[in-house]
GUROFI-401361 format. One record per residue (C-alpha): residue number from 1; y, x, z negated. Coordinates in steps of 0.05 Angstrom, whole numbers. Last residue first. Layout:
N
NUM,Y,X,Z
...
! end
This chain:
348
348,3439,2940,-2547
347,3416,2908,-2612
346,3480,2879,-2643
345,3525,2857,-2586
344,3470,2841,-2535
343,3428,2805,-2587
342,3487,2764,-2610
341,3506,2739,-2541
340,3457,2681,-2545
339,3495,2654,-2604
338,3554,2638,-2558
337,3514,2581,-2527
336,3569,2530,-2541
335,3524,2485,-2584
334,3494,2544,-2621
333,3559,2581,-2633
332,3593,2517,-2657
331,3536,2503,-2705
330,3539,2573,-2734
329,3615,2565,-2740
328,3603,2499,-2776
327,3566,2535,-2832
326,3591,2501,-2895
325,3583,2430,-2868
324,3515,2448,-2840
323,3493,2478,-2907
322,3519,2419,-2947
321,3481,2371,-2902
320,3416,2410,-2910
319,3422,2416,-2986
318,3434,2341,-2991
317,3375,2329,-2945
316,3329,2371,-2989
315,3348,2334,-3052
314,3338,2265,-3020
313,3275,2285,-2983
312,3245,2310,-3047
311,3244,2385,-3055
310,3195,2429,-3093
309,3135,2417,-3047
308,3068,2432,-3080
307,3026,2494,-3073
306,2969,2508,-3122
305,2921,2540,-3073
304,2859,2497,-3078
303,2886,2432,-3107
302,2954,2431,-3073
301,2930,2461,-3008
300,2874,2410,-3004
299,2915,2349,-3027
298,2967,2356,-2972
297,2950,2290,-2938
296,2999,2286,-2881
295,3030,2225,-2848
294,3050,2215,-2776
293,3072,2148,-2747
292,3087,2112,-2682
291,3073,2166,-2631
290,3122,2163,-2572
289,3081,2163,-2508
288,3144,2164,-2465
287,3206,2167,-2509
286,3240,2100,-2523
285,3300,2078,-2484
284,3362,2085,-2527
283,3390,2052,-2589
282,3461,2074,-2605
281,3484,2086,-2677
280,3559,2102,-2676
279,3578,2042,-2719
278,3535,2072,-2774
277,3587,2128,-2778
276,3641,2082,-2805
275,3596,2050,-2857
274,3628,2084,-2917
273,3701,2097,-2899
272,3709,2172,-2886
271,3715,2224,-2941
270,3675,2276,-2902
269,3624,2280,-2958
268,3620,2205,-2966
267,3616,2190,-2892
266,3564,2245,-2885
265,3520,2213,-2939
264,3527,2144,-2908
263,3512,2166,-2837
262,3455,2212,-2859
261,3422,2153,-2896
260,3430,2108,-2835
259,3399,2160,-2790
258,3341,2171,-2838
257,3329,2096,-2843
256,3328,2090,-2767
255,3277,2146,-2761
254,3230,2112,-2810
253,3215,2157,-2870
252,3152,2186,-2901
251,3166,2240,-2952
250,3104,2269,-2986
249,3127,2337,-2958
248,3065,2357,-2920
247,3024,2420,-2907
246,2952,2411,-2881
245,2907,2472,-2892
244,2853,2496,-2845
243,2799,2546,-2866
242,2765,2604,-2830
241,2786,2655,-2882
240,2806,2623,-2948
239,2880,2619,-2962
238,2908,2662,-3018
237,2957,2712,-2989
236,2973,2682,-2921
235,2965,2611,-2948
234,3013,2623,-3006
233,3068,2654,-2962
232,3059,2598,-2910
231,3067,2547,-2966
230,3131,2581,-2990
229,3159,2580,-2919
228,3142,2505,-2915
227,3179,2491,-2980
226,3238,2529,-2949
225,3235,2484,-2888
224,3239,2419,-2926
223,3181,2375,-2904
222,3188,2306,-2874
221,3132,2257,-2860
220,3150,2217,-2798
219,3154,2142,-2782
218,3175,2110,-2716
217,3213,2045,-2726
216,3279,2070,-2695
215,3284,2009,-2650
214,3269,2048,-2587
213,3293,2120,-2594
212,3357,2130,-2635
211,3419,2163,-2604
210,3479,2173,-2650
209,3541,2167,-2607
208,3595,2220,-2621
207,3643,2222,-2680
206,3645,2299,-2680
205,3615,2308,-2749
204,3570,2247,-2738
203,3544,2280,-2674
202,3529,2345,-2710
201,3493,2310,-2766
200,3453,2266,-2718
199,3431,2326,-2676
198,3414,2366,-2739
197,3369,2310,-2764
196,3335,2289,-2699
195,3320,2355,-2663
194,3364,2382,-2607
193,3411,2413,-2658
192,3369,2476,-2672
191,3353,2476,-2747
190,3387,2534,-2782
189,3387,2499,-2851
188,3336,2444,-2866
187,3284,2400,-2833
186,3210,2406,-2819
185,3165,2351,-2790
184,3093,2355,-2817
183,3051,2418,-2820
182,2983,2440,-2794
181,2958,2505,-2823
180,2907,2554,-2794
179,2870,2614,-2822
178,2836,2670,-2783
177,2793,2731,-2797
176,2764,2746,-2727
175,2689,2737,-2732
174,2681,2744,-2658
173,2652,2677,-2636
172,2666,2632,-2695
171,2734,2661,-2713
170,2756,2671,-2641
169,2736,2599,-2627
168,2777,2575,-2686
167,2839,2607,-2657
166,2824,2579,-2588
165,2816,2509,-2616
164,2883,2513,-2651
163,2915,2537,-2586
162,2887,2476,-2550
161,2913,2429,-2603
160,2982,2462,-2597
159,2982,2452,-2521
158,2960,2380,-2529
157,3015,2368,-2581
156,3068,2393,-2532
155,3039,2359,-2471
154,3041,2294,-2510
153,2988,2248,-2542
152,2942,2295,-2581
151,2879,2263,-2610
150,2845,2314,-2656
149,2795,2286,-2705
148,2819,2281,-2778
147,2779,2330,-2821
146,2840,2369,-2847
145,2869,2303,-2869
144,2919,2258,-2834
143,2935,2192,-2868
142,2915,2120,-2857
141,2952,2054,-2854
140,3025,2040,-2873
139,3045,2036,-2800
138,2988,2055,-2754
137,2974,2129,-2744
136,2985,2175,-2684
135,2953,2236,-2654
134,2920,2290,-2696
133,2952,2348,-2657
132,3020,2321,-2680
131,3007,2349,-2750
130,3031,2416,-2725
129,3007,2488,-2720
128,3017,2555,-2754
127,2964,2608,-2738
126,2949,2662,-2789
125,2910,2722,-2764
124,2887,2764,-2823
123,2865,2836,-2835
122,2841,2870,-2899
121,2771,2879,-2871
120,2768,2863,-2797
119,2742,2932,-2781
118,2735,2976,-2720
117,2755,2919,-2674
116,2823,2910,-2706
115,2862,2929,-2644
114,2817,2893,-2594
113,2810,2829,-2635
112,2884,2828,-2653
111,2904,2838,-2581
110,2856,2783,-2559
109,2884,2734,-2609
108,2955,2750,-2589
107,2940,2740,-2515
106,2903,2675,-2529
105,2964,2650,-2568
104,3009,2666,-2509
103,2961,2632,-2461
102,2960,2568,-2502
101,3029,2558,-2532
100,3070,2598,-2483
99,3038,2582,-2416
98,3017,2511,-2434
97,3087,2495,-2460
96,3119,2525,-2398
95,3074,2480,-2356
94,3095,2415,-2390
93,3166,2413,-2362
92,3200,2345,-2373
91,3149,2317,-2421
90,3145,2383,-2458
89,3221,2383,-2464
88,3220,2316,-2498
87,3166,2340,-2546
86,3205,2401,-2569
85,3161,2457,-2595
84,3153,2516,-2548
83,3117,2564,-2593
82,3122,2627,-2634
81,3098,2615,-2705
80,3040,2664,-2710
79,3037,2700,-2776
78,2996,2762,-2759
77,2970,2811,-2810
76,2949,2885,-2808
75,2996,2911,-2754
74,2996,2986,-2748
73,3068,2985,-2725
72,3059,3025,-2661
71,2989,2999,-2649
70,3001,2924,-2656
69,3069,2929,-2622
68,3038,2968,-2563
67,2984,2915,-2555
66,3036,2859,-2554
65,3079,2895,-2503
64,3022,2909,-2455
63,2997,2837,-2452
62,3065,2803,-2448
61,3048,2730,-2464
60,3077,2736,-2534
59,3144,2750,-2501
58,3190,2804,-2527
57,3249,2826,-2567
56,3226,2868,-2626
55,3261,2864,-2693
54,3242,2910,-2750
53,3249,2896,-2825
52,3228,2938,-2885
51,3292,2979,-2887
50,3337,2918,-2889
49,3391,2918,-2837
48,3375,2850,-2805
47,3370,2815,-2873
46,3434,2774,-2878
45,3443,2767,-2804
44,3377,2731,-2797
43,3396,2663,-2769
42,3447,2698,-2724
41,3385,2724,-2689
40,3377,2656,-2655
39,3314,2637,-2617
38,3316,2564,-2594
37,3343,2580,-2523
36,3291,2635,-2511
35,3299,2696,-2555
34,3230,2725,-2537
33,3216,2736,-2611
32,3175,2788,-2648
31,3195,2800,-2720
30,3160,2859,-2752
29,3159,2857,-2828
28,3137,2920,-2864
27,3113,2903,-2934
26,3136,2943,-2995
25,3200,2902,-3002
24,3159,2838,-3010
23,3201,2779,-3033
22,3264,2794,-2991
21,3231,2812,-2925
20,3177,2759,-2934
19,3226,2703,-2949
18,3274,2722,-2894
17,3219,2725,-2842
16,3192,2657,-2863
15,3261,2625,-2861
14,3273,2655,-2793
13,3206,2631,-2768
12,3219,2558,-2786
11,3282,2553,-2743
10,3270,2608,-2692
9,3285,2682,-2697
8,3216,2696,-2725
7,3179,2668,-2665
6,3121,2715,-2679
5,3115,2747,-2748
4,3076,2813,-2745
3,3061,2835,-2816
2,3048,2907,-2837
1,3017,2898,-2906
! end
């Protein structure tokens, strides 16, 4: 396989790239990333010199570049992770989300269709999406399945829903061999500190206020990022063409309960008085259109493909905290912006 992984310098993408490079030495892994603010090549320092790995800096919306990558590397499989993904940013600037998530996906689909036109046999276009396309659930009522109607509530989720529809359209119209997965909230090492868990950990570390939207009652299903990478591996190899698979961690938590848990665990690990960090919790004005609850039914992938998450939220969060405490230089580089110099130092 010659696998193009888009967005491979990002949070989830870097874990997927590392897994494939290490697990499949006979595969050629091409990591395409535009290195926007969330792309960090320091995430991949441990595998950057492997013989089966190539990094290409570029935008998925670049028509000529994408076609040259397909041809030069004889791409047989696409794992499409590249996306603008932060809901708050999509509220502030929705157009960049439409450009990247919709038009960028369309460009990749068209490149695959044109390059693979002689035969789709042995090819696969795997599109990774989000549970946010399904909308919102009431507390303790209902769960997202693969048949749940789409009801996106933010520019981000609407852009991902649109890209999902495009991928399915290329399957039905052109026969492009596609597969889609919709996952719940990820957490773990290398997570950019604009998202809830790394933001809270970083702020606790520096004794800064811990912002919580509204009353913190919003519920999310949490999936450890390495469990997600394993699921992507399984779906790429075993998933049925044209199918969608929901990936969830069976870990529903209220935001405020997560923040309190992180406070207590960090206080213990930093040898601070238990309860000290809870004093930093600050409730802020709720996000516009903030979905109340997401919950994933992962029965299909478990029954059909044999994947189950290995981490509980408690075991995964301990690994996550330990990683951040052991990698404070990474955190400093991200928060200072120094990480953005890595490409210039190493690849120029």
